[in-house]
C-alpha positions, 0 to 999 in steps of 0.5 A: 161259877163263884157264888152260883148254885151248884148241883149236889155232887157236881164238881165246883170247877172243871177238873176238880171233884165235888167239895165235901158236904161240910165245904159245899155250902161255902163254895156254893155261896162265895165260890171256890176261891173265896172258900179256900181263903175263908177256910185257911183263915178260919177253918177249925175255929169256932166263930159266929158269922155276923148278921151284918158284917162291916167293911172293917170286919176280919171276915170282910178283909178275908173274903170281901164285904159282898161275900161276907154279906152273902155268907151272913145271909146263908149262915143258917146253912153253915156250921159254927165251926168251919171245917179245918184242923182243930187244936194244935 
């Protein structure tokens, strides 16, 4: 189901609860596994998703160039600060 459309409130994978609203857009666009990678790398940090991510961008290194492009195309749906621990 990675990158596929997800019904609101439906689990992203069998045996797992639906993601919180702040994370659902990422899971919907790039899939649950890449969402975890993305949040571990960037969660809690303010960032701008590039309009045209390059293959050497940090975003592409973390989630892959195709997923970076998908996220870029859906940036209007996401937050400027991905969910995660802030500060500290």
